[in-house]
N, C-alpha and C positions, 0 to 999 in steps of 0.2 A: 389404480389408487396408489398414493406413495405416502412413505411416513418416514420418520427419522429414526436411525438406528445407531446406538453407540458402540464403539470398538475400545477397548482399553488394553495398553501394553506397557511393558515395563521398559525403562530407558536407563542405559548405563553411561553416564557422562564421565568424561575424565575429570581430574581435580580442577583444571583450568575452566572447564565448561561448567562444572558445578559453581565456581565462584562468579562466572558470568549469570548463569540462572538465578542464583540468590541475589545478584545486584538487579537483575531485571525485576524479580519480585519487590524488591524494597523500593525501586523507583516506581513501580506501579502502585504500591502502598501510599507513597508520599503523594502520587497524583490523585489517588483516590481521595485522601485527607484534604488536600489543597481545594479540590473540586467541591467536596462537601462544605468547606469553609466559605469558598467564594458564594455559593447558592444561600448559605444562612446569612453571609453580610448583605447580599443583594436584598434579601426579604426584610431584613432589619433596618436597612438604611432607606430602601425605596418600597417597602411593602407589596413586592410581587416576587414571582417565582421565576428563577432563570432556568430556561429549558436545555435540553441536550446540545442543541446547535450553538446556543451563546456560549456554553462551557467550551465546545470545541475551538470557538475563535479565541478564546482565552488559552487554549494549550498551544496555539501558533505563538503568543506572545511570550509564554513561559518558556519556550524552547530557546528563545533569545538570551535568556538571562541564566538559564540552569544547563550546565555542561552535561548533564547525565541523560536528559530526555532524548537526545539525538542517538544515543546508544540504543534505544527501544524502538522497534518497529512502529510506526504512526498509528496503524490500525489496532496494534494492541493496547496502545494508550487511549485511542477512541473508545475501545470496549470497556477500559476502565471507567470512562466517564458514562458509558452506556448503563453500568452496573450502578452507578449512582443515580442515575435517573430512574431506573428501576426499582431501587430501594424508595426513592421519593413517591413513585407511583404506587407501591404496596403500602406506604405509610397512609397517602390519600385514601386509598381503598379501605384500610382498616379504620379509618376515621368515620368514614360512612356507615361503617357496620357497627352497630353499638355493642355487640357480643364480643367484639375483638378488642384488646388493648392496642392501641396506635402504634406505639414503639417507634420513636422518630429514629431516622438514621444515625448510626453512631460511627464515631471515627475509629480507624483500624491501628491499634497498638502494635507494638514490635511483634513480629511472629504470628500475627493474626490475619495475615494475607498469603494465601497458599496456592495460588493459581493465576494464570494468565491466558488470553486466548488470542489466537488468530482468527477472525471471524471470516476472512474470505481468501487473503492470499498471504504470501510471505513464508510458504512451508512447502515442502514436497518429498515423497517417499523415492529414494534413489534405488534402491531394492528391498529385499527382505531383511537386510540388517542395518541399514542407515536412514535417518531422518534429517532432512535438511531444514533448519529453522532460521529465518533471516534475524541477523544481528547476534546468533548464538554460534551458529556452525554445524557441522554433521554429527548428529548423536546417533549413538550406537543404540539399536532397538531390537526386541525380540518379538517378531511377529509370529506368534504362536498358532494363529488362525487367520485366514485370507479375508481381506476387507471387501465387502460387497458394496455395490452401489457407488453414487457420487459423492466424494469427501465434500462437506460444505465448511466446516470448522475444525479447528485444531486447539485442544486445551491442554497445556503442560502444568503438571499439579505436582507438588511436593508434599509428602505424606508426613505424618507426626514422627516416623521413624527416620526421614530425612531422604527416602527413596524418592526418585522421579517417575513419573507415568505420563504417558501420552494418551490422550481420549480424542477419539475422531467421531464427529457426528455426521453419518453418511445418509444420503437421501436413498431408499430402497423401495421397490416394487412390493406391495403386499402380495404375498401368495397364500391364499386362503387353504386351511387343510380340509380335507374330506369330512364333511359333516357326519357326527355319530348319531344325532338325534337325542341326546341325553340332555338333562337338565338336572341341577343341583341347587339346593340351598346349602349354605354352611354358616353355623354358629361359632364364633371365635370364644375360646375359654383359656382357662390356666391348667386345669386338671387334664383336659385334651386340648391341644392347640387348635384343632377344628373337628366338629362334629358335624357329619353330613346329615341330609334329609333322608338318606338311604340308612341310617344308623350306623356308618362307620366312624371310627374315631383314629385320630393321630396323636400318639403320646407327645407331649412337648420336650423337645432336647435339652432344655435348660443348660446352655453352653456357659452363661455367666456363673451359674451356680457351681458348675463343675471347675471353672479356673478362678473361682473366688479367692481360694487360698492361696495360690499361686500370685494373685493379684495383691492380697493384702501383704504377703511377705516382701514383695518387691516395693510396694508402697511405703512400708516402714523404713526398709533400707534408704530409700530416696529420702523420707523426712529426717533423718538423722543427720544427712550430710549438710554441711555449711553452704549457705547460698552464695552464688556467684562462682563457685569453685568448678573445676574442669570435670572432676569426679562427679558431682552432683548433675552437670549436664550430660555426661554420659550414662548415667543411671536414669536420667529421664527416658531416654531412649529405651531402657529396658522395660520400663512401666509402659510406655508406648506400645512395645511390641506384644506384651500380653493382651492389651486392650485391642490390637488389631488382630492377633489371631482369634479372639472371642468373635469380633465383628465379622471376620471372614468365614468362619464356622457358621455363623447365623444365616449370613446371606447365601451360602452355599445350600444349606438346608431349605431356605425359602425359594432359591431360584428352583431347586429340584421339584419341590412340592407345587409350585406354581405350574411348571411345565407340565407336571403330570395332569393337573386340573383342567388345564387348556387343551390338552392333548385327548382326554376322556370325554370332556362336557361341551356343548354349544353354547348353553347358557349358564352362567355362574352367578349366583345371588349371595352377597355378603351383607353384614350389618353394618351401618355405619357409625362406628364408635367414636366418641369423643375422648380420644386416649388422655389429651392434655388435662381432661377433667378427673379423669378416673386415677391418675396417679396422685392426686391429692390425698387418697387413702393410703397413708403410709404403712400399713399392714401389708397392702399388695402391689405396692409401686415397684418394688424391685422385679416381682415375678412379672408384672404387666410389661416393663420395659424390656425384660429378658424375653418375652414372647414375641415381641416386634411385630404385632399384626399389621401395623400401617404399611410395613415394609412388604409384607406376604401380599396384601391387597394391591399395592403399587407394581409389584412384579407381575401379579395376575393380570393386572388391566393392560399393561404395555405387550405382555405376551399375547393376550388375547387379540388385540389389534394387528399384531402381525400376522396372527392365525386365521384372522376373519371371524373370530369368536365374539360373544357379547358378554361383559361383566356388568352387573347392576348392584348398587348399594341402597339399601332401604333404611327406612326408620326404625331403630332397635326397641322402641317403647312398646312395652308390654308383650314383645314375642315370648318371653319366658312364661309369663302369667297366662297368656291366651290358649286355651285348649284348642289343639290342631284340629280336632274333630267336630266340636260343636261351638267354639268360639266363646265359652264362658271364662270370665278372668278369675283365676285362681292364685290368690296371695301365697307367696311361699319364701322363707329366710333363703340365704347363700348356702346355708348348711343342709337344706333339704335337696336331695339330688334326684329326686323322683316326683314326676308329674303326676297327680292322682286327683282326676276331675270328678267333683260329686255329682255332676249333672248327667253326665253320658257314661261314667265310669271307665274311661280311658286310663290305663296305668302305663306310664313310659318314661324313659329317662329324660330329665328335664331339659337338656341340651338337645337331644334328639327332636322333642317338641318343638322348641325354640327355632332349630333348622328348618323344621316343615313349614312353620309359620313364615320364616324369611323367603323360602321358597315360592310361597303363596304371594306374598307382598312383591316379591320381584317381578312374578308373572303378570300381576295387576299393574304394575309401573310400565310393563311393556305393552300392555293392552290385550294380553292373553288370558284365557281362563285358567284359573286355579288348577 
């Protein structure tokens, strides 16, 4: 069995190459907007939806009048139109679901398009130091770890600090890890980022809280500068670097925690939380976003696939109220941290009780006995 695995590396382009990369991004952004405008015009005038293959034919016509399009690899431009098509498909999917806001595809403003993709060809690795990209040249790259499997796509991305990165999507064989026979249920929280069905807790790192003062200082200095000046543009990068450090710290923590869980357990059960709804509580929104529960679950899922393990998400309703011993629903406020069942007398930490219930629901979803 095979799966896709991502490898990300830092690029070190020259000034001339940076200019070419920036121009490629801008051309892709304009093609994205032109494709979106064409599809909207077709629907408004002919009341039909223009598909991907129709817009690809338009791309051939645009090349005859636009001198910038021939400077970009043809498959890169086709991938831009594929992104528009994907945005439309996601829009139609959300329309069918009454619980989601449709969110019609939007035009990309200046600086709002940050990556382009070579979906099949047009790139090659010369050695451990150079990446050849069609229409751009040989880019210096730092391969800090070897690439495994067959390279399928290459995505070049510019981050908010102006640095360039290369992301390879590779098809690799799944190598299952030796089974441990252990199963676990996990309750996600704020006082402890996870509480396991074994009673173990992991304290939240709160990286945003630790970097909040430094971020606030940088943001105040940025706001005082006059718009449109070079100094303001330079200080915008300073603010972005603070955000990047916090994001990198959070991702590193979640990567390591997810790896530990996948290594130690064969079945991992999470609660399927609706974070987008939970952040409506303005008192807890900052802490919820800083906890990054969704990122932790996503990391665990893809690492479990590579290791041949199983991750299950269950409905979290009443997992905190239900007694893990007798099943009685015991109402409690968020301030009450102990589960005290009046029916069977079980006294246990509320998060531990919820984790046991999550494990039971996860095993039921798999068809196993709790």
